[in-house]
Backbone as CSV, one residue per row, in Angstrom:
resi,resn,N_x,N_y,N_z,CA_x,CA_y,CA_z,C_x,C_y,C_z
1,MET,-8.970,-6.334,6.612,-8.006,-6.015,7.649,-6.617,-6.295,7.117
2,LYS,-5.746,-5.374,7.292,-4.364,-5.535,6.878,-3.616,-6.312,7.954
3,THR,-2.507,-6.954,7.593,-1.776,-7.773,8.553,-1.236,-6.962,9.719
4,SER,-1.092,-5.645,9.561,-0.601,-4.804,10.653,-1.711,-4.360,11.596
5,GLY,-2.966,-4.707,11.314,-4.066,-4.389,12.206,-4.922,-3.227,11.767
6,PHE,-4.651,-2.624,10.629,-5.468,-1.521,10.129,-6.739,-2.063,9.494
7,TYR,-7.825,-1.332,9.678,-9.084,-1.656,9.025,-9.402,-0.560,8.031
8,GLY,-9.897,-0.938,6.850,-10.256,0.046,5.847,-11.255,-0.545,4.870
9,VAL,-11.636,0.262,3.903,-12.598,-0.138,2.886,-11.883,-0.160,1.549
10,VAL,-11.963,-1.279,0.844,-11.378,-1.376,-0.489,-12.278,-0.607,-1.444
11,ILE,-11.697,0.387,-2.127,-12.506,1.189,-3.043,-12.156,0.954,-4.506
12,ASP,-11.011,0.319,-4.768,-10.614,0.001,-6.135,-9.554,-1.085,-6.071
13,MET,-9.399,-1.830,-7.163,-8.355,-2.845,-7.170,-7.879,-3.111,-8.586
14,THR,-6.628,-3.548,-8.666,-6.042,-4.030,-9.906,-5.726,-5.498,-9.696
15,GLU,-4.972,-6.078,-10.597,-4.646,-7.499,-10.469,-3.807,-7.790,-9.229
16,GLU,-2.895,-6.878,-8.859,-1.996,-7.112,-7.730,-2.211,-6.189,-6.541
17,ASP,-2.844,-5.041,-6.754,-2.959,-4.015,-5.717,-4.408,-3.663,-5.426
18,VAL,-4.628,-3.048,-4.266,-5.931,-2.494,-3.913,-5.724,-1.070,-3.414
19,ILE,-6.750,-0.239,-3.548,-6.748,1.091,-2.951,-7.678,1.009,-1.751
20,VAL,-7.150,1.321,-0.572,-7.905,1.199,0.670,-8.142,2.581,1.259
21,GLU,-9.386,2.828,1.668,-9.759,4.091,2.306,-9.869,3.845,3.804
22,PHE,-9.214,4.684,4.578,-9.195,4.530,6.030,-10.005,5.627,6.706
23,GLY,-10.778,5.269,7.722,-11.538,6.232,8.506,-12.621,6.926,7.696
24,ASN,-13.098,8.045,8.214,-14.149,8.813,7.553,-13.596,9.850,6.598
25,ASN,-12.273,9.979,6.552,-11.632,10.979,5.705,-11.465,10.406,4.307
26,LYS,-12.238,10.901,3.344,-12.186,10.385,1.975,-10.839,10.657,1.317
27,ASN,-10.021,11.517,1.904,-8.713,11.829,1.339,-7.638,10.862,1.801
28,CYS,-7.969,9.934,2.677,-6.981,8.987,3.194,-7.135,7.660,2.453
29,ARG,-6.588,7.615,1.238,-6.642,6.424,0.393,-5.223,5.971,0.112
30,ILE,-4.948,4.706,0.383,-3.585,4.198,0.293,-3.553,2.948,-0.585
31,PRO,-2.645,2.908,-1.564,-2.495,1.689,-2.353,-1.724,0.633,-1.562
32,MET,-2.148,-0.622,-1.690,-1.512,-1.728,-0.976,-1.485,-2.962,-1.854
33,ARG,-0.574,-3.854,-1.557,-0.529,-5.139,-2.225,-1.635,-6.030,-1.668
34,LYS,-2.259,-6.808,-2.523,-3.307,-7.729,-2.068,-2.768,-8.712,-1.030
35,GLN,-1.498,-9.134,-1.157,-0.915,-10.080,-0.222,-0.826,-9.521,1.190
36,ALA,-0.897,-8.192,1.354,-0.804,-7.582,2.680,-2.125,-7.631,3.427
37,ILE,-3.191,-8.079,2.780,-4.507,-8.132,3.417,-4.684,-9.492,4.075
38,ALA,-4.952,-9.477,5.370,-5.068,-10.715,6.141,-6.476,-11.297,6.094
39,GLU,-7.496,-10.449,6.023,-8.882,-10.918,6.107,-9.789,-9.918,5.417
40,VAL,-10.840,-10.421,4.778,-11.811,-9.562,4.106,-13.181,-9.847,4.689
41,GLU,-13.901,-8.785,5.064,-15.278,-8.915,5.549,-16.205,-8.280,4.545
42,LYS,-17.387,-8.846,4.385,-18.398,-8.224,3.526,-18.946,-6.997,4.233
43,ALA,-19.468,-6.064,3.472,-19.943,-4.795,4.022,-20.968,-4.985,5.140
44,GLU,-21.902,-5.919,5.003,-22.908,-6.124,6.047,-22.304,-6.678,7.325
45,GLN,-21.198,-7.433,7.235,-20.524,-7.949,8.427,-19.751,-6.840,9.118
46,ALA,-19.104,-5.974,8.353,-18.274,-4.922,8.908,-19.104,-3.887,9.655
47,SER,-20.317,-3.622,9.200,-21.148,-2.599,9.848,-21.947,-3.137,11.021
48,ALA,-22.015,-4.438,11.186,-22.798,-5.042,12.274,-22.085,-4.968,13.591
């Protein structure tokens, strides 16, 4: 979860950044700073 309230799936990461996919649209991938992420859930928690 990003600090602004968006939920997405991390699909790639570098040392400082992550690529986050939002919604069911595979074309909606946005690079973000790791510091902008407020909370991380494991895949089994997110789907429950």
